TIVO-839733 format. One record per residue (C-alpha): residue in three letters; x, y, z. Coordinates in steps of 0.001 Angstrom, whole numbers, padded with zeros to 6 digits, always signed. Example, Ala and Ser with C-alpha at 12.3 -4.5 7.8 and 13.67 -1.06 7.14 Angstrom:
// residues 2
ala+012300-004500+007800 ser+013670-001060+007140 
END
This chain:
// residues 164
unk+000000+000000+000000 unk+002861+002373+000868 unk+004398+001828-002605 unk+001042+002546-004242 unk+000712+005870-002411 unk+004259+006895-003315 unk+003752+005843-006943 unk+000507+007802-007159 unk+002180+010890-005663 unk+005112+010670-008075 unk+002792+010252-011055 unk+000755+013300-010014 unk+003921+015308-009481 unk+005331+014350-012874 unk+002200+015487-014731 unk+001968+018848-012975 unk+003286+021803-014978 unk+005304+023767-012429 unk+008591+025465-013098 unk+011717+024357-011315 unk+013452+027440-009948 unk+016843+027981-008351 unk+016467+030167-005262 unk+020190+031030-005384 unk+019680+032940-008643 unk+018182+036433-008475 unk+014840+036523-010276 unk+014974+038333-013617 unk+011166+038478-013959 unk+009844+038855-010392 unk+006162+039363-009570 unk+006859+043007-008677 unk+007673+043710-012328 unk+004147+042953-013579 unk+000678+044478-013289 unk-002604+042831-014306 unk-004958+044684-016668 unk-008280+044189-018460 unk-009912+041672-016131 unk-006579+039935-015535 unk-006356+038854-019210 unk-003404+041147-019930 unk-000104+041726-018160 unk+001793+045005-018195 unk+005553+044697-017868 unk+006452+047798-015866 unk+010106+047450-016872 unk+009533+047514-020641 unk+006089+049156-020789 unk+004823+046327-023004 unk+001406+044742-022540 unk+001244+040967-023007 unk-001623+038578-023445 unk-001607+036497-020301 unk-002376+033262-022138 unk-000833+031715-025218 unk-002963+031882-028366 unk-005608+029176-028200 unk-005952+029402-024424 unk-008423+031544-022491 unk-008262+033096-019033 unk-010675+031262-016706 unk-010329+033664-013793 unk-007684+031519-012134 unk-005561+030126-014963 unk-005039+029825-018701 unk-007202+026953-019868 unk-007701+025104-023114 unk-005113+023951-025577 unk-002463+026380-026737 unk-002441+026462-030542 unk+000562+026270-032841 unk+001018+028325-035989 unk+003481+028635-038794 unk+005207+032021-038839 unk+003050+033615-041557 unk-000186+032476-039906 unk+001041+033707-036514 unk+001633+037195-037929 unk-001740+037201-039708 unk-003608+035954-036626 unk-002061+038751-034563 unk-003044+041334-037177 unk-006617+039977-037232 unk-006872+040392-033439 unk-006740+044183-033842 unk-006109+046571-030926 unk-002410+046701-031761 unk-001717+043055-030933 unk+001315+041628-032699 unk+003880+038857-032509 unk+006784+040169-030390 unk+010257+040651-031815 unk+013013+038441-030432 unk+014230+041009-027883 unk+010710+041570-026569 unk+010067+037839-026269 unk+013431+037343-024544 unk+012411+039967-021971 unk+009884+037465-020552 unk+012532+034857-019742 unk+012910+034057-016053 unk+016576+033060-015799 unk+016130+031404-012393 unk+013562+028887-013680 unk+013081+026232-016311 unk+010192+024132-017570 unk+008914+026767-018168 unk+011381+029650-017936 unk+008762+032362-017366 unk+006971+033943-014404 unk+004149+031446-013865 unk+002206+033709-011523 unk+001498+036073-014400 unk+001811+033647-017329 unk+000351+030349-016061 unk+000304+027186-018154 unk+002898+028499-020601 unk+004127+025685-022800 unk+007713+024587-022101 unk+008329+024734-025813 unk+009159+026999-028764 unk+007411+030355-029289 unk+007615+032468-032440 unk+009068+035942-032573 unk+008367+038300-035471 unk+012112+038621-036144 unk+013301+037042-039385 unk+016851+035718-039573 unk+018940+038372-041334 unk+020880+036067-043648 unk+018134+033504-044355 unk+014661+034725-045315 unk+013204+031213-044820 unk+013851+031332-041053 unk+012712+033374-038057 unk+013843+033548-034429 unk+012128+031466-031739 unk+012455+031211-027946 unk+012452+027902-026093 unk+010442+028442-022917 unk+011778+025215-021429 unk+015155+026812-020701 unk+014950+030306-022228 unk+017244+029634-025167 unk+017007+031362-028550 unk+017269+029616-031878 unk+015806+029974-035348 unk+013556+027728-037376 unk+011986+027484-040787 unk+008933+029739-041056 unk+006828+026804-042282 unk+007179+024966-038952 unk+004572+025254-036217 unk+005230+026850-032821 unk+003306+028538-030008 unk+002539+032266-029910 unk+002070+034902-027197 unk+000971+038335-028400 unk+002158+041740-027242 unk+001261+045374-027828 unk+002793+048688-026931 unk+001837+050195-023593 unk-000783+052917-023392 
END
C-alpha cells in the first residue's frame, strides 16, 4: 500500500506543470515587475512598458488560470492571426520575447504567476533571420534559449502590444 501511495504521488507530481526554480539565482522576472490589466487577461511589464496577453494563443483566461489547448502556428499564420486580433496586438520581436525569460527557472522559464500554463516549448518571434529569409527567431520556454527555425514549422505564440 505504501508503494502505491508513493507511486501515485510521483505520477501526479510528474504530470503537474510547475517550473523548477533555483532560489540562489536572483529573479529576472519577479512578480513586482508585472501588473494585471483588463480583467486579468493582460499583463503590463512595468520594466519595458509592453502589454502581453496572459495566455498563449488558443488558451483563455478562466479567472484563475489559462485553460484550453495552446495552438501552434506557422510564422506567416502567426503574424496574420495577430493582425486579425486588432487593438495593436502583434507577434513580439526576439528582444521583446526574450524579456519574458525568467533566468532562475526552467520548464517553463517564465513567471508562472502572471503567465500560467505556458508551454515549455518553442514560441515564435516576429524577427526574421537576417541572412536567411526562410527562417525566423524562436524562444524555447523550457530553458529560455534562442534559436531559429523554418517559417513553415509550427510553434506557439504569445501576443504583445505597446503600452498605453
